[in-house]
N, C-alpha and C positions, 0 to 999 in steps of 0.2 A: 539581539536576535533571539527569537523564540523558536526553538526546534520543535517543540510540541505543536505549536500553531502551524509551523511550516509543514509538518507531517500531515496534519489535517488538510491543509490546502493541497498538498500533493495527492492525498486520497481523493479529494473532491475533483481535482483536475483529471486524474486517471479515470475516475468514474464517468466524468463528462466525456472523455475521449472514447470510452467504451460505448457510450450511447450515441454520440454524434459522429464517430468515425473520423474526427478531425485529426490532423497530424500533430505531433508534439510541438512543432514550430507554431502552428495556428493556435493551439491551445495556450501556449505561453504568451503569444502576442495578444490574444483576447484577454487573458488574465491581466496582463500589464495595463491594457487600456481600461479595464473595468475596475481594477483594484483601487479602492478609495482610501485605504489606510496608508500610512507611511511605510514604504518598502524597507526601511531600516529596521522595522519591527519583526521582519521575517528573514529566514535564510533562503534567499532566492537561488543561490548556488546549489544548496542541498536539494531544493525542489526540482531544479533542472536536472541535476545529476541522478536522482533516484528515478525520475520519469524516463530519462534516457536509458539507464541500466535496465529498467523493466521492459521498455520497448525493444531493446536489443536482445534481451534474454527471455522473452515471454515463454518460449517453448520449454526452456530449462526450468523456469519458475513454475509453470503450470504442471510440468512433469513431476516436480518435487511435491507440489500440493497433491496431485493425483496419487502419488505413491503412499501418501499418509491416509488416504480415504479408505474406509471399509464399507462396502455396499453403497457407495455414492459415486457419482460422476461429477465432473466440473460443472456441467450444464444444469445440475440440480441445485447448485449453490447460488444463493441470491447474488445479484450483481454487486451489492454493497459489500457483502461478506467476502466475495471473491476479490474485490478491489483491496480490501483490508489485508487479506492474506497475501496478495501479490506485493503490496508495499512491504510487509514484514519479511517475507521470504527474500525479496529483492535486497532489503537492508542486510539480512543475515548472510546472504551469499556474496554480495557485491560491494558493500560499503565497509571499509576497514574501521572507520571511526564510530560505528554503531555496534556496541556489544549485543550479542544475540539475545540476552535476557532483557535488555532495554527494548529491542525491537518487539519482543513478545509482550512485555508489559504495556508498551505504548499502543500496540494493536488491540489489546484488551480494553484499554481506556477509550480508544476510538470506537470500538464495537459497542461499548456501553452508551456512547453518545449517539451513534448513528444507526444502531440496529436494536435487536430485542434481547431479552435476558437469556433465552435459549442459545442464542448465537454466541454469547460470551463463552460458555463452556465448549461449544463447538470450535470456535477460533482458538481457544486455549489448547484444546486437545490436538488439533491439527498442527499448530506451531510447536507444541512440546514434542510431538512425535517427529516433526521435521528436524528440530534441533538435535534430538537424540540420534538421528540418522545422518548427521553431517560429519 
C-alpha cells in the first residue's frame, strides 16, 4: 500500500467533491468503478477515513486554516490549494497515525505536483502556523 499515492487520490477526490457537490459515498463509488489499477497498491481505508473526517469537520478545518491567514479569506485560495490544506489539516487534527510534520511535508510535495511554485511557500507557511497553534 502506498500512502503517498493514497493521499494524492484523496486530494483528487476531495477536489472533485468540491466541484461536483457529490456525496462522499457517490465519490467513493465512482472512484471504485473507474479505478483501473490494483486496489492493493493504495490504502483505500485511509482515503475513506480522511475524506470522512474532512467532511464531518469541515467547519473546524476551515476555521483552523482561516485563523492562519493574514489579509486573506478562504474564498481567495485556489480550490486546489484549499483542498491540499484541508487534507493536511485534517490529517494533523484527526488522524493519530500521521505525524504533523509528515502531513506538512506531504502537502508540500502534492503542492509541487498539482499547483505552482508560489503556492509551495504559501501552503508551507499556512501549515507551519497551524502546526504551531495546535
